[in-house]
C-alpha positions in Angstrom: 90.5 27.9 78.0 88.1 28.1 80.6 89.3 27.9 84.3 87.5 25.4 86.2 89.3 26.5 89.5 87.0 28.2 92.3 88.0 31.9 93.0 90.2 32.6 95.9 88.8 34.4 99.0 90.3 37.5 100.4 89.4 39.0 103.7 90.4 42.5 104.8 90.9 43.1 108.4 87.6 45.2 108.3 85.6 42.2 107.0 83.6 39.5 108.6 80.9 39.3 111.3 81.6 41.0 114.4 80.1 39.2 117.6 79.9 40.0 121.1 79.5 36.8 123.2 80.0 36.3 126.9 82.3 39.3 127.5 84.4 38.5 124.5 84.6 39.9 120.9 84.6 37.5 117.9 84.9 38.0 114.0 84.0 35.5 111.7 87.0 35.9 109.3 85.6 33.0 106.9 82.4 31.2 107.5 81.2 27.7 106.1 79.0 29.5 103.6 82.7 30.5 102.0 84.2 27.2 102.4 81.6 24.7 101.4 81.1 23.9 104.9 84.7 22.5 105.2 85.9 25.0 108.0 85.3 28.3 109.6 88.1 30.6 111.0 87.0 33.0 114.1 89.4 35.7 115.4 88.8 36.1 118.9 89.7 38.8 121.6 89.3 37.6 125.0 89.8 40.3 127.8 91.3 39.5 131.1 89.0 37.1 132.9 87.1 36.2 129.5 86.6 32.9 127.9 84.1 30.4 127.4 82.8 28.0 130.0 83.4 24.2 129.8 81.9 22.6 126.6 82.2 19.7 124.2 81.1 19.1 120.6 81.7 15.8 119.3 81.5 16.3 115.8 83.7 19.4 115.4 87.5 19.6 115.8 88.5 22.9 117.1 91.7 24.4 117.2 93.2 27.8 118.5 96.4 29.5 117.8 97.4 32.1 120.2 98.4 35.1 118.3 98.9 37.6 121.5 98.6 37.1 125.0 98.0 34.1 127.2 94.8 31.7 128.0 94.7 28.7 130.3 93.2 25.8 128.8 91.3 23.4 130.7 90.4 19.8 129.5 89.6 16.4 130.6 93.1 15.6 129.3 94.8 18.3 131.6 95.6 21.9 131.7 98.1 24.0 129.5 99.0 27.5 129.7 99.1 28.8 125.9 101.1 31.9 125.4 101.9 33.6 122.1 102.5 31.2 119.4 101.0 28.3 121.1 98.7 26.0 119.3 96.1 23.9 120.8 93.9 21.2 119.1 90.9 19.8 120.4 90.0 16.7 118.4 86.8 15.2 117.2 84.9 13.1 119.9 83.6 15.5 122.6 86.7 16.3 124.8 85.2 18.7 127.4 87.4 21.7 127.3 87.4 25.5 128.2 89.9 28.3 128.3 90.1 31.7 130.4 92.4 34.6 130.0 94.0 34.9 133.7 96.3 37.9 132.9 95.7 41.6 132.9 96.2 41.9 129.2 94.0 41.1 126.3 94.4 37.6 124.5 94.1 37.1 120.6 93.3 33.8 119.3 92.5 32.3 115.8 90.0 29.5 116.2 89.4 27.2 113.3 86.4 24.9 113.4 86.1 21.8 111.1 83.5 21.2 109.7 82.0 24.6 109.7 79.1 25.3 112.0 80.1 26.4 115.2 80.3 30.1 113.9 76.7 30.0 113.4 76.2 29.0 117.0 78.3 32.1 118.0 76.1 34.3 115.7 72.8 33.0 117.2 74.1 32.9 120.8 75.9 36.3 120.8 74.9 39.7 119.7 76.2 41.4 116.4 78.7 44.1 117.3 82.0 45.5 115.6 84.8 43.3 116.2 86.8 44.8 119.2 83.4 45.7 121.2 83.0 44.3 124.4 79.4 44.0 125.8 78.8 42.7 129.4 77.6 39.1 129.3 73.7 39.1 129.8 71.9 38.1 132.9 71.2 34.3 132.9 67.4 34.6 133.1 65.3 31.6 132.6 64.5 32.9 128.8 68.2 32.9 128.0 68.9 29.6 129.6 66.3 28.2 127.3 67.6 29.5 124.5 71.0 28.4 125.1 69.7 24.8 125.7 68.0 24.9 122.3 71.0 26.5 120.4 73.3 23.7 122.2 70.8 21.0 121.1 71.0 22.3 117.3 74.7 22.7 117.2 75.4 19.4 119.2 77.2 21.1 121.7 76.9 20.3 125.6 77.6 23.2 128.0 78.9 22.4 131.6 78.9 24.4 134.9 81.6 26.9 135.1 83.7 25.0 137.5 83.3 21.6 136.1 86.8 20.9 135.3 88.0 22.5 138.6 
């Protein structure tokens, strides 16, 4: 009898692509290439003071589970302090949001994006580096601004100024 089921995917802690981006360290645990584009899971290490600038992506649902530490999540819908064990869901539709680690301890989040694709944005916008490697954010040159604008357009993401949500 032939098995018509797809094989399970197993990922060890050492597997997955490491990315240094904006002072944070990400690991693509499972990509859209492995899930037929259905979703991707990104392991995020966010040091004190780290986190993305306000942004929005109308075609992607993004969720965060706080494995360790704490982040302040800001959005147009309000602010929330997400501690260990908290879950945050950013729905489809383009809600402007960001998060920041305002503590003196590392925060670790599991980020799921549905459908997959944002992990490719991280790969293109960041720099390949072993998970747990923190590189300083690059200087915001005109060339980098143009690159980020092109990537934002490619991945249908809008980036806002750091103080956009107050």
